[in-house]
C-alpha positions as CSV (number, residue, x, y, z in Angstrom):
1,M,-54.4,-28.2,-37.3
2,L,-57.0,-28.9,-39.9
3,I,-58.6,-32.3,-40.7
4,E,-61.1,-32.8,-43.5
5,Y,-63.1,-36.0,-44.1
6,N,-64.4,-36.9,-47.5
7,T,-65.1,-40.6,-46.9
8,A,-68.5,-42.0,-47.6
9,A,-70.4,-42.9,-44.4
10,E,-70.7,-46.6,-45.4
11,D,-66.9,-46.8,-45.6
12,L,-66.3,-45.6,-42.1
13,D,-65.0,-47.3,-39.0
14,L,-67.1,-45.3,-36.7
15,D,-65.5,-46.5,-33.5
16,S,-62.0,-45.4,-34.8
17,R,-63.3,-42.0,-35.9
18,N,-65.1,-41.5,-32.6
19,R,-61.9,-42.3,-30.7
20,E,-59.8,-40.0,-33.0
21,I,-62.2,-37.1,-32.5
22,R,-62.6,-37.7,-28.8
23,T,-58.8,-37.8,-28.3
24,M,-58.4,-34.5,-30.0
25,L,-61.2,-32.9,-27.9
26,Y,-59.7,-34.1,-24.6
27,D,-56.6,-32.0,-25.6
28,G,-58.3,-28.6,-26.3
29,A,-61.0,-26.7,-28.1
30,Y,-61.9,-27.4,-31.8
31,E,-64.4,-26.2,-34.4
32,I,-66.3,-29.3,-35.6
33,T,-68.2,-28.9,-38.9
34,F,-70.9,-31.5,-39.5
35,T,-74.2,-32.1,-41.3
36,K,-77.1,-32.2,-38.9
37,L,-79.9,-34.8,-39.4
38,N,-82.1,-32.2,-41.0
39,G,-79.4,-31.5,-43.7
40,D,-78.2,-28.2,-42.2
41,V,-74.5,-27.7,-41.9
42,R,-73.3,-26.6,-38.4
43,T,-69.9,-25.5,-37.2
44,M,-69.7,-26.0,-33.4
45,P,-66.8,-24.9,-31.2
46,C,-66.5,-27.7,-28.6
47,T,-64.3,-29.6,-26.3
48,L,-63.9,-32.4,-23.8
49,D,-60.9,-30.9,-22.1
50,H,-61.6,-31.1,-18.4
51,K,-60.0,-27.6,-17.9
52,L,-62.7,-26.1,-20.1
53,L,-65.8,-28.1,-18.8
54,P,-68.2,-26.8,-16.2
55,P,-68.0,-28.5,-12.8
56,Q,-70.1,-31.7,-12.7
57,P,-72.1,-33.0,-9.7
58,L,-70.3,-36.0,-8.2
59,K,-73.2,-38.3,-9.0
60,E,-73.3,-37.5,-12.7
61,F,-69.5,-37.7,-12.9
62,H,-69.5,-41.4,-11.8
63,E,-72.5,-42.6,-13.8
64,T,-71.5,-45.1,-16.5
65,R,-72.7,-44.2,-19.9
66,L,-73.1,-46.6,-22.8
67,H,-70.6,-45.9,-25.5
68,K,-72.2,-45.4,-28.9
69,P,-69.5,-45.2,-31.6
70,E,-71.9,-43.4,-34.0
71,T,-72.4,-40.4,-31.8
72,L,-70.2,-38.1,-29.7
73,S,-71.4,-35.9,-26.8
74,V,-69.3,-32.7,-26.3
75,W,-69.4,-29.5,-24.4
76,C,-70.5,-26.8,-26.9
77,L,-68.6,-23.6,-26.1
78,D,-70.8,-21.1,-27.9
79,R,-74.1,-22.4,-26.2
80,A,-72.5,-23.5,-22.9
81,E,-74.3,-26.8,-22.9
82,W,-73.8,-30.5,-23.8
83,R,-74.5,-31.3,-27.5
84,S,-73.9,-34.3,-29.6
85,F,-73.3,-35.1,-33.3
86,R,-72.9,-38.2,-35.5
87,V,-69.3,-38.8,-36.2
88,A,-70.1,-40.1,-39.7
89,N,-71.4,-36.6,-40.5
90,V,-68.2,-34.7,-39.5
91,T,-66.6,-33.0,-42.5
92,R,-64.0,-30.7,-40.9
93,I,-62.1,-30.2,-37.7
94,V,-60.1,-27.1,-36.9
95,K,-58.1,-26.6,-33.7
96,L,-59.1,-23.3,-32.0
97,Q,-56.2,-21.0,-30.8
98,G,-55.7,-20.5,-27.1
């Protein structure tokens, strides 16, 4: 599966794009390509699939986090840590095999 975004940031419904990307990541591992705030392009293998996440302490698991439609926090597979990106800056999504 390959998704490419070419929409200008001002034309985006960030909440819908956030939900779309989050739904995909709950179902497996993907390579997300995005432009970082400093202008660099990064391709990050990441997921939100509970089978691929590290165990969380019970306290952290039950904390309520404020939903921000402009950003998405994900488990970065190549750095083994939580990272985030701006959904408006995502240019490409590719499903990883496996």
